[in-house]
C-alpha positions in Angstrom: 18.4 -31.1 -6.3 16.5 -31.3 -3.1 19.5 -31.6 -0.7 17.4 -32.0 2.5 15.3 -34.6 1.1 18.3 -36.6 -0.2 20.2 -36.0 3.0 17.3 -37.5 5.3 16.8 -40.3 3.0 20.4 -41.3 2.9 20.6 -41.1 6.7 17.8 -43.8 6.5 19.7 -45.9 3.6 16.7 -45.1 1.4 18.3 -43.6 -1.6 20.2 -46.4 -3.2 19.4 -46.8 -6.9 16.3 -44.9 -8.0 14.6 -44.4 -4.7 12.5 -47.6 -4.7 12.6 -47.9 -0.9 11.7 -44.3 -0.3 8.7 -44.9 -2.7 7.7 -48.2 -1.0 7.8 -46.1 2.5 5.8 -43.2 1.4 3.6 -44.6 -1.2 4.8 -42.0 -3.6 5.4 -43.3 -7.3 9.0 -44.3 -7.8 9.6 -42.0 -10.8 8.3 -39.1 -8.9 10.5 -39.8 -5.9 13.5 -40.1 -8.3 12.5 -36.8 -9.7 12.0 -35.3 -6.3 15.6 -36.6 -5.2 17.2 -35.0 -8.3 15.3 -31.8 -8.1 13.7 -32.1 -11.5 10.2 -31.8 -10.0 9.1 -29.7 -7.2 7.1 -31.6 -4.5 3.7 -30.6 -3.2 3.1 -30.0 0.4 1.2 -33.1 0.8 4.1 -35.2 -0.6 6.3 -33.3 1.8 4.2 -34.4 4.6 4.4 -38.0 3.5 8.2 -38.0 3.2 8.4 -36.3 6.6 6.1 -38.9 8.2 8.2 -41.6 6.7 11.6 -40.2 7.5 10.4 -39.0 10.9 11.5 -35.1 10.1 9.4 -32.1 10.2 8.1 -31.7 6.7 9.1 -28.1 6.4 12.6 -29.3 6.4 12.1 -31.2 3.2 10.4 -28.5 1.3 12.3 -26.8 -1.7 13.1 -23.2 -1.7 10.4 -22.5 -4.4 7.7 -23.3 -1.7 6.0 -19.9 -0.9 6.3 -19.0 2.9 4.5 -16.0 4.6 5.3 -14.9 8.2 2.7 -14.7 10.7 3.4 -11.4 12.4 0.3 -11.4 14.5 -2.5 -13.1 16.2 -6.2 -12.0 16.1 -8.2 -12.2 19.2 -11.9 -12.8 19.0 -12.7 -9.2 19.7 -10.7 -8.1 16.5 -7.6 -6.9 18.5 -4.2 -7.9 17.1 -1.5 -9.1 19.3 2.0 -9.0 17.9 3.8 -12.4 17.7 6.2 -13.1 20.7 9.9 -14.0 20.3 9.3 -17.8 20.5 6.3 -17.7 18.0 7.7 -18.2 14.5 4.6 -19.6 12.8 4.8 -19.4 8.9 2.0 -20.2 6.3 3.1 -22.2 3.5 1.5 -22.6 0.0 2.1 -25.0 -2.8 4.6 -24.0 -5.6 1.8 -23.2 -8.2 0.9 -20.2 -6.1 2.9 -16.9 -6.8 4.3 -15.1 -3.9 2.5 -11.8 -3.1 5.1 -10.7 -0.5 2.5 -10.4 2.0 2.5 -10.9 5.8 -0.1 -13.0 7.7 -2.4 -12.4 10.8 -3.7 -15.6 12.2 -7.0 -16.0 14.1 -6.8 -19.4 15.9 -10.3 -20.1 17.0 -11.6 -19.9 13.5 -8.4 -20.9 11.8 -8.5 -17.8 9.5 -5.4 -16.2 7.8 -5.6 -12.4 6.8 -3.0 -11.2 4.7 -1.8 -7.7 4.1 1.0 -6.2 2.0 3.4 -4.0 3.9 4.1 -2.0 0.9 0.5 -0.9 0.5 -0.7 1.4 3.3 -3.1 4.2 4.0 -0.1 6.5 3.3 -0.2 5.4 -0.5 -3.8 4.0 -0.9 -7.3 5.3 -0.4 -8.5 2.9 2.4 -11.8 4.4 3.0 -14.5 1.6 3.0 -11.7 -1.1 3.1 -11.2 -3.9 5.6 -7.8 -3.0 7.0 -5.2 -4.1 9.7 -4.9 -0.7 11.8 -1.8 -0.1 13.9 -2.0 2.6 16.6 -0.1 3.5 19.6 -2.5 1.7 22.2 -3.8 -1.0 20.0 -3.8 -2.8 16.9 -7.1 -4.2 15.3 -8.9 -5.2 12.4 -11.8 -3.2 10.9 -13.3 -1.2 8.1 -12.3 2.4 7.7 -15.4 4.3 7.9 -13.9 7.8 7.6 -10.4 9.2 7.7 -8.6 12.3 8.6 -4.8 12.9 8.8 -4.7 11.9 12.4 -7.9 10.0 13.2 -10.0 7.2 11.6 -13.4 6.1 12.4 -13.3 2.2 12.3 -16.1 -0.3 12.1 -15.1 -3.4 14.2 -16.7 -6.2 12.6 -16.0 -8.6 15.4 -17.8 -6.5 18.0 -20.0 -4.7 15.4 -18.9 -1.3 17.0 -17.6 1.9 15.6 -14.6 3.7 17.2 -12.4 6.7 16.7 -8.8 6.0 17.0 -5.6 7.8 16.3 -3.5 5.5 14.2 0.1 5.3 12.9 -0.6 3.3 9.7 -3.0 0.9 8.4 -2.9 -1.9 5.6 -5.7 -3.0 3.5 -6.4 -6.7 4.0 -5.7 -8.3 0.6 -7.1 -11.8 1.1 -8.6 -14.0 3.7 -8.3 -17.7 3.8 -10.0 -20.3 5.9 -7.4 -23.0 6.5 -9.7 -25.8 6.5 -10.9 -24.8 2.9 -7.7 -23.6 1.3 -4.4 -24.9 0.0 -2.5 -22.9 2.8 -0.9 -24.5 5.7 0.2 -22.8 9.0 3.0 -24.5 10.5 5.7 -23.9 13.2 8.8 -22.3 11.5 12.5 -23.0 12.5 14.6 -21.2 15.0 
């Protein structure tokens, strides 16, 4: 059962019977609304948006627990440097229920609306990253770049954003496992909850 959908619909008096009133309000088929209310069908992100708009509730509160959520842990500047999230930045990326979770973290580049995913369990300590596009963490800076050459303490990194190579001392680097342009994917970046 989708408890939150039921709760907010009840507050508006829209769950009597089979959810016909909620169906009329959202434009979602009556049988689908009924299945969502009882938890027999998972709702899509688009359906959650319709419910949220109709019930005047942030749609993230209506999504069921099966929705895939990726925390945004950093923000990418145009020069490829990565700024870690601030305490009040609780953005997440969500994907429809038909996508399997990969336990990744997300880095967000706002100007181009691009999400870069990396898996915190796959790093330069357990993976050969030479030639790979990576999220690189060092004492002085965090950045995205391709590892050109690697030693135990240093890496030569090609920054694709500035088209320059630099030698940096790093703590750890994570291969970027996927890149999504939000305008052309089924991912959504939204403000999370406190």
